[in-house]
C-alpha positions in Angstrom: 30.5 22.2 141.5 32.3 25.2 140.1 35.1 24.3 137.6 37.3 26.9 136.0 39.1 25.7 132.8 41.9 27.4 130.9 42.3 26.1 127.4 42.7 27.0 123.7 40.4 25.9 120.8 43.3 24.6 118.7 44.6 22.4 121.5 43.6 18.7 120.9 44.3 17.7 124.5 41.9 20.5 125.7 39.1 18.8 123.7 40.1 15.4 124.9 40.3 16.7 128.5 36.8 18.3 128.1 35.3 15.0 127.1 36.9 13.0 129.9 36.0 15.6 132.5 32.4 15.8 131.4 32.1 12.0 131.3 33.5 11.8 134.8 31.0 14.3 136.1 28.1 12.6 134.4 29.2 9.2 135.9 29.3 10.8 139.4 26.0 12.7 138.8 27.7 16.0 139.6 26.0 19.2 138.4 28.7 21.5 136.9 29.1 25.3 136.8 31.8 25.6 134.2 33.7 28.9 133.7 35.9 28.9 130.5 39.1 31.0 130.5 41.3 32.0 127.7 44.8 30.7 127.0 46.3 31.5 123.6 49.0 29.0 122.6 50.3 31.2 119.8 49.2 34.8 120.3 51.3 35.9 117.3 49.7 33.5 114.9 48.2 35.0 111.7 44.5 34.8 111.1 45.1 32.1 108.4 48.1 29.9 107.9 49.4 29.6 104.4 50.8 26.1 104.8 49.4 22.9 106.2 49.4 22.4 109.9 51.7 19.5 109.5 54.3 21.5 107.6 53.9 24.4 110.0 54.6 22.3 113.1 57.5 20.5 111.3 59.1 23.9 110.6 58.4 25.4 114.0 59.9 22.5 116.0 62.6 21.3 113.7 60.9 17.9 113.1 60.4 16.0 109.9 57.0 15.8 108.3 56.9 12.1 109.0 57.5 12.7 112.7 54.8 15.3 112.9 52.3 13.0 111.0 53.0 10.2 113.5 52.4 12.7 116.4 49.1 13.7 114.9 48.0 10.2 114.2 48.7 9.3 117.9 46.6 12.3 119.1 43.8 11.3 116.7 43.8 7.8 118.0 43.5 9.1 121.6 40.8 11.5 120.6 38.8 8.8 118.9 38.6 6.9 122.2 36.7 9.9 123.5 34.3 10.1 120.5 36.3 12.9 118.7 37.0 12.6 115.0 40.3 14.6 114.7 40.9 15.1 111.0 44.4 16.4 111.5 45.1 16.4 107.7 42.6 19.2 107.4 43.4 21.1 110.6 43.7 24.8 109.8 45.2 26.6 112.7 45.4 30.4 113.1 45.0 33.2 115.6 42.4 32.3 118.3 42.0 35.7 120.0 38.7 36.4 118.4 37.4 32.9 119.1 38.1 33.5 122.8 36.2 36.8 122.6 33.2 35.0 121.1 33.4 32.3 123.8 33.2 35.1 126.4 30.2 36.6 124.7 28.5 33.2 124.7 29.4 32.6 128.3 27.7 35.9 129.2 24.5 34.3 127.9 25.0 30.9 129.5 26.4 29.3 126.3 30.1 29.0 127.1 30.3 25.3 127.0 28.3 25.2 123.8 30.7 27.7 122.2 33.7 25.8 123.3 32.4 22.5 121.9 31.5 24.2 118.6 34.9 25.7 118.2 36.7 22.5 119.0 34.5 20.6 116.5 35.0 23.3 113.8 38.8 23.1 114.1 39.4 19.4 114.7 36.6 17.7 112.9 35.5 20.1 110.2 38.9 21.6 109.5 37.6 25.2 109.3 40.1 28.1 109.5 39.7 29.0 113.2 41.0 32.6 112.7 38.7 33.6 109.8 35.6 35.7 110.5 33.4 33.4 108.4 34.3 30.5 110.9 33.6 32.7 113.9 30.3 33.8 112.6 29.3 30.2 111.6 30.1 28.9 115.1 28.2 31.8 116.7 25.1 31.2 114.5 25.3 27.5 115.3 24.9 28.0 119.0 22.2 30.7 118.6 24.1 34.0 119.3 22.6 37.2 118.0 24.5 38.1 114.7 24.4 41.8 115.5 26.0 41.2 118.9 28.7 39.0 117.2 29.4 41.7 114.7 29.7 44.3 117.4 32.3 42.1 119.2 34.3 41.4 116.1 34.2 45.0 114.9 35.3 46.4 118.3 37.4 45.5 121.4 34.7 44.0 123.6 35.9 41.1 125.8 39.6 41.7 124.8 40.4 42.8 128.3 38.8 39.6 129.7 40.9 37.5 127.4 44.1 39.3 128.6 43.0 39.1 132.2 42.5 35.3 131.9 46.0 34.9 130.5 47.5 37.1 133.2 45.9 35.1 135.9 47.1 31.9 134.3 50.6 33.1 133.9 51.2 35.2 137.1 49.0 33.6 139.7 48.4 30.0 138.7 51.8 29.6 136.9 50.1 27.7 134.1 52.6 26.6 131.4 50.3 24.4 129.4 46.6 23.6 128.8 44.1 22.2 129.7 44.2 23.4 133.3 41.3 22.8 135.6 40.5 24.4 139.0 37.8 22.7 141.1 35.7 24.8 143.5 38.5 27.4 143.3 40.7 25.2 145.5 42.0 22.1 143.8 43.9 22.3 140.5 44.5 19.6 138.0 46.8 20.0 134.9 46.4 18.1 131.7 44.0 15.8 129.9 44.0 13.3 132.7 42.3 9.8 132.6 38.7 9.8 133.5 39.4 8.1 136.8 41.7 10.9 137.9 39.0 13.5 137.2 36.7 11.4 139.3 39.2 11.2 142.2 39.8 14.9 142.2 36.1 15.8 142.0 35.5 13.4 144.9 38.3 15.1 146.8 36.7 18.5 146.1 33.4 17.3 147.4 34.9 16.0 150.6 37.5 18.7 151.4 36.4 22.3 152.0 39.8 23.8 152.8 42.6 21.9 151.1 44.5 23.2 148.1 46.4 20.9 145.8 47.9 20.6 142.3 48.1 17.3 140.4 49.9 17.1 137.1 51.3 13.6 136.7 50.7 12.0 133.3 48.4 14.6 132.0 48.9 15.4 128.4 49.0 19.2 127.6 49.7 21.6 124.8 52.3 24.3 125.5 53.1 27.0 123.0 51.1 25.0 120.5 53.3 22.0 120.9 51.6 18.9 122.4 53.2 16.4 124.7 52.4 13.0 123.4 52.2 9.5 124.9 55.4 7.6 124.4 
């Protein structure tokens, strides 16, 4: 089954959604052909933030530090249910444009999902600065990418047009306002980090229906402009 996924590597719900989606496919014994697409939540972010993620979010959205910490604890608890250790105290957000370019390089070699997983882990569990070249090179080496090819990408503009094209399709054609966003067999769309059972229902629907288009978005947690909708 082909699945196209728009997400960003600093979006915790994208990581949660990835885990739920993969678990659902495994339970249903479905072989996946995953195509990862770029979606920058904050295209203007600097490579490295000078303040903590908690302080940055509090300033950006006019919340208190305590409110943001509660939000992050709630997300961490949800992530833990999917086997993700979200060390939000150490999260080091930054510009993700180059991370998306490395993911496209990896995808060209059949390592797209490995790259995505490695970037999620680097940001959410290890607390590495996602916009720094050292982190990009570390992730690339971890999944076996050729360091010369990685340097060529980071020193030039390769895959930049693909990142922009992904975002244009998301914005203008699919009307995506938040991520994660899934499209199954290029026909059935699902927005948000839905429960595993919903993923199973949608994948079963994709298997049974060859000509029906649908979008489901109820109760799916998403990140939009780097702000994450949380369970109440």
